[in-house]
LOBA-985435 format. One record per residue (C-alpha): residue number from 1; x, y, z. Coordinates in steps of 0.1 Angstrom, whole numbers, plus 5000, padded with zeros to 4 digits. Layout:
N
SITE   resi     px     py     pz
SITE    NUM      X      Y      Z
...
end
This chain:
308
SITE   resi     px     py     pz
SITE      1   3273   4226   9127
SITE      2   3305   4242   9114
SITE      3   3292   4239   9078
SITE      4   3259   4256   9087
SITE      5   3277   4284   9105
SITE      6   3299   4289   9075
SITE      7   3268   4291   9052
SITE      8   3253   4317   9075
SITE      9   3285   4338   9074
SITE     10   3286   4335   9036
SITE     11   3250   4347   9033
SITE     12   3258   4377   9056
SITE     13   3288   4386   9035
SITE     14   3269   4383   9002
SITE     15   3240   4405   9015
SITE     16   3265   4431   9028
SITE     17   3285   4433   8996
SITE     18   3254   4434   8975
SITE     19   3241   4464   8994
SITE     20   3274   4482   8991
SITE     21   3274   4477   8953
SITE     22   3238   4489   8950
SITE     23   3247   4520   8971
SITE     24   3277   4527   8949
SITE     25   3255   4524   8918
SITE     26   3230   4549   8933
SITE     27   3259   4573   8940
SITE     28   3270   4572   8904
SITE     29   3233   4577   8893
SITE     30   3232   4607   8917
SITE     31   3262   4623   8901
SITE     32   3247   4618   8867
SITE     33   3214   4635   8878
SITE     34   3234   4664   8892
SITE     35   3253   4668   8859
SITE     36   3221   4666   8838
SITE     37   3203   4691   8860
SITE     38   3232   4715   8861
SITE     39   3235   4714   8823
SITE     40   3198   4721   8817
SITE     41   3198   4748   8844
SITE     42   3227   4765   8825
SITE     43   3208   4763   8792
SITE     44   3177   4777   8807
SITE     45   3198   4805   8823
SITE     46   3213   4815   8790
SITE     47   3179   4818   8774
SITE     48   3161   4831   8806
SITE     49   3146   4860   8786
SITE     50   3124   4836   8767
SITE     51   3118   4810   8794
SITE     52   3094   4815   8823
SITE     53   3107   4812   8858
SITE     54   3088   4781   8868
SITE     55   3106   4762   8841
SITE     56   3137   4762   8862
SITE     57   3121   4742   8890
SITE     58   3124   4707   8875
SITE     59   3161   4709   8868
SITE     60   3167   4725   8903
SITE     61   3147   4696   8918
SITE     62   3168   4671   8898
SITE     63   3200   4686   8913
SITE     64   3186   4685   8948
SITE     65   3176   4648   8943
SITE     66   3211   4640   8932
SITE     67   3227   4654   8964
SITE     68   3200   4637   8986
SITE     69   3207   4604   8968
SITE     70   3244   4607   8975
SITE     71   3237   4611   9012
SITE     72   3212   4581   9011
SITE     73   3237   4559   8993
SITE     74   3263   4567   9019
SITE     75   3238   4557   9046
SITE     76   3232   4524   9029
SITE     77   3269   4516   9026
SITE     78   3274   4525   9063
SITE     79   3245   4502   9073
SITE     80   3259   4474   9052
SITE     81   3294   4477   9068
SITE     82   3280   4478   9103
SITE     83   3254   4451   9095
SITE     84   3227   4473   9111
SITE     85   3192   4462   9103
SITE     86   3178   4495   9116
SITE     87   3201   4516   9094
SITE     88   3193   4495   9063
SITE     89   3155   4499   9070
SITE     90   3161   4536   9073
SITE     91   3180   4535   9040
SITE     92   3150   4518   9023
SITE     93   3126   4544   9037
SITE     94   3148   4573   9024
SITE     95   3150   4556   8990
SITE     96   3113   4556   8989
SITE     97   3111   4593   8997
SITE     98   3136   4600   8969
SITE     99   3114   4579   8946
SITE    100   3085   4602   8954
SITE    101   3107   4633   8946
SITE    102   3118   4618   8913
SITE    103   3082   4610   8903
SITE    104   3073   4646   8911
SITE    105   3101   4659   8890
SITE    106   3091   4637   8861
SITE    107   3054   4649   8863
SITE    108   3065   4685   8864
SITE    109   3088   4680   8833
SITE    110   3060   4663   8813
SITE    111   3036   4692   8822
SITE    112   3063   4717   8813
SITE    113   3069   4701   8779
SITE    114   3032   4707   8769
SITE    115   3036   4744   8777
SITE    116   3068   4751   8757
SITE    117   3053   4761   8724
SITE    118   3028   4787   8737
SITE    119   3054   4801   8761
SITE    120   3081   4806   8734
SITE    121   3057   4822   8709
SITE    122   3046   4847   8736
SITE    123   3080   4855   8750
SITE    124   3099   4857   8716
SITE    125   3073   4881   8701
SITE    126   3074   4902   8732
SITE    127   3112   4903   8731
SITE    128   3112   4915   8695
SITE    129   3087   4943   8704
SITE    130   3109   4955   8732
SITE    131   3142   4951   8713
SITE    132   3148   4988   8707
SITE    133   3136   5000   8742
SITE    134   3154   4977   8766
SITE    135   3191   4970   8765
SITE    136   3187   4937   8785
SITE    137   3162   4925   8759
SITE    138   3184   4936   8731
SITE    139   3214   4916   8744
SITE    140   3192   4885   8750
SITE    141   3178   4886   8715
SITE    142   3212   4891   8699
SITE    143   3227   4863   8720
SITE    144   3199   4839   8708
SITE    145   3202   4848   8671
SITE    146   3240   4847   8670
SITE    147   3243   4814   8690
SITE    148   3215   4796   8672
SITE    149   3223   4812   8638
SITE    150   3187   4823   8633
SITE    151   3167   4855   8627
SITE    152   3133   4865   8640
SITE    153   3107   4842   8654
SITE    154   3096   4822   8623
SITE    155   3116   4841   8596
SITE    156   3137   4873   8592
SITE    157   3107   4892   8579
SITE    158   3093   4892   8614
SITE    159   3115   4922   8621
SITE    160   3093   4943   8597
SITE    161   3067   4949   8624
SITE    162   3091   4957   8652
SITE    163   3121   4977   8641
SITE    164   3115   5014   8635
SITE    165   3139   5014   8606
SITE    166   3115   4992   8587
SITE    167   3084   5013   8595
SITE    168   3100   5047   8587
SITE    169   3121   5038   8557
SITE    170   3113   5035   8520
SITE    171   3126   5000   8514
SITE    172   3117   4976   8487
SITE    173   3091   4949   8492
SITE    174   3116   4922   8498
SITE    175   3140   4943   8518
SITE    176   3140   4943   8556
SITE    177   3162   4958   8582
SITE    178   3174   4933   8608
SITE    179   3198   4934   8637
SITE    180   3235   4927   8631
SITE    181   3231   4894   8650
SITE    182   3210   4881   8621
SITE    183   3240   4884   8597
SITE    184   3256   4851   8586
SITE    185   3287   4871   8575
SITE    186   3302   4901   8590
SITE    187   3286   4933   8577
SITE    188   3309   4949   8551
SITE    189   3296   4983   8541
SITE    190   3284   5012   8563
SITE    191   3253   5031   8552
SITE    192   3251   5056   8581
SITE    193   3262   5058   8617
SITE    194   3237   5032   8629
SITE    195   3231   5007   8600
SITE    196   3253   4983   8582
SITE    197   3246   4963   8551
SITE    198   3243   4926   8558
SITE    199   3254   4905   8528
SITE    200   3238   4873   8540
SITE    201   3212   4868   8567
SITE    202   3201   4836   8584
SITE    203   3172   4821   8565
SITE    204   3153   4805   8594
SITE    205   3136   4819   8625
SITE    206   3146   4810   8660
SITE    207   3114   4794   8672
SITE    208   3121   4759   8658
SITE    209   3155   4757   8674
SITE    210   3144   4772   8707
SITE    211   3114   4748   8708
SITE    212   3137   4719   8701
SITE    213   3161   4728   8729
SITE    214   3136   4735   8756
SITE    215   3113   4705   8746
SITE    216   3143   4681   8746
SITE    217   3155   4694   8779
SITE    218   3121   4689   8795
SITE    219   3119   4654   8779
SITE    220   3154   4645   8792
SITE    221   3143   4655   8827
SITE    222   3111   4636   8825
SITE    223   3126   4604   8810
SITE    224   3157   4605   8832
SITE    225   3137   4610   8864
SITE    226   3112   4583   8855
SITE    227   3139   4557   8847
SITE    228   3158   4564   8879
SITE    229   3126   4564   8899
SITE    230   3117   4528   8888
SITE    231   3153   4517   8895
SITE    232   3150   4534   8928
SITE    233   3118   4514   8936
SITE    234   3138   4482   8929
SITE    235   3164   4495   8953
SITE    236   3138   4500   8980
SITE    237   3126   4464   8976
SITE    238   3162   4452   8976
SITE    239   3170   4471   9008
SITE    240   3141   4457   9027
SITE    241   3148   4422   9015
SITE    242   3185   4425   9025
SITE    243   3174   4439   9059
SITE    244   3151   4408   9063
SITE    245   3180   4385   9053
SITE    246   3203   4401   9078
SITE    247   3177   4399   9106
SITE    248   3171   4362   9099
SITE    249   3208   4354   9097
SITE    250   3215   4372   9129
SITE    251   3186   4354   9146
SITE    252   3198   4320   9134
SITE    253   3234   4328   9144
SITE    254   3222   4337   9179
SITE    255   3201   4306   9181
SITE    256   3231   4284   9171
SITE    257   3253   4302   9198
SITE    258   3226   4296   9224
SITE    259   3223   4259   9215
SITE    260   3261   4256   9217
SITE    261   3262   4271   9251
SITE    262   3234   4249   9263
SITE    263   3252   4218   9250
SITE    264   3283   4228   9269
SITE    265   3263   4233   9301
SITE    266   3270   4270   9303
SITE    267   3243   4292   9317
SITE    268   3245   4329   9311
SITE    269   3229   4351   9338
SITE    270   3235   4388   9342
SITE    271   3266   4387   9322
SITE    272   3282   4362   9347
SITE    273   3289   4325   9341
SITE    274   3276   4299   9366
SITE    275   3300   4270   9371
SITE    276   3288   4234   9364
SITE    277   3272   4215   9391
SITE    278   3302   4191   9397
SITE    279   3327   4219   9395
SITE    280   3353   4221   9423
SITE    281   3344   4258   9427
SITE    282   3312   4248   9445
SITE    283   3331   4228   9471
SITE    284   3308   4198   9467
SITE    285   3308   4167   9445
SITE    286   3279   4144   9437
SITE    287   3286   4108   9441
SITE    288   3276   4082   9415
SITE    289   3251   4054   9423
SITE    290   3278   4028   9417
SITE    291   3298   4040   9447
SITE    292   3268   4036   9470
SITE    293   3242   4011   9477
SITE    294   3213   4009   9454
SITE    295   3189   4021   9482
SITE    296   3212   4046   9499
SITE    297   3205   4083   9494
SITE    298   3230   4106   9477
SITE    299   3256   4121   9499
SITE    300   3279   4151   9493
SITE    301   3315   4153   9506
SITE    302   3334   4186   9510
SITE    303   3363   4191   9487
SITE    304   3382   4212   9512
SITE    305   3408   4195   9535
SITE    306   3396   4182   9569
SITE    307   3401   4205   9598
SITE    308   3406   4176   9622
end
């Protein structure tokens, strides 16, 4: 009996510690999701001029999933410490809801990746056309070209169709006026009050680098959310299995306790303990057959002193 009770206690402790470890791993995963989502959100914010607003939804959803997962992991650890089957089942349900959110984020990221190329071609050409008329667009284009060390959309010659200096000037066939942000080296000579001579411009356009950055960010969201989602699904199954194990172990433990009480002759009723039949508390004692004749009935004698 003692060995079986020890085995039950060991099984309960094993299930408890396993759930605590799983919850801790999910908390670390949640922190990783928050970091990835925040980084991608920052990148999209820096190049918000060229990225449509709905592209910020998947990284924002990833950040929200991270915070929700931290709360769910805390719930799982609490349920494990308290050995509460109800809390652990609730933990499994919450993990399944987080799994649905992660699948939604992965699908949105995959859809977003297929739209990157067309979006960038449209927004970048539009930004070059509005470069001289909108200071916000001008600062955004200059930031992109200086940070990515590129010029134009596909090549520096793209500026021929957008800058008025190229349209109204008599330049050579191979000459093109570009913004100062296209210069690989600091401009050295001043031609007039508004233009400077750029000794070396960036040779490549910005489309390739922008497409790589945005596409890889979307792919990172999609693959990360998908991977964590399937791990989350395993966590859901593990939580329900652990809850079942805890329920079974508790039932067996209660059955063992009830059998022990029955073997000791203890009856539990309304939270009070009924004394044994031959107890002195009842005031009566049953006599053995050996003390009487074989055909005589049972008699009961009071245990209290005689009043005579």
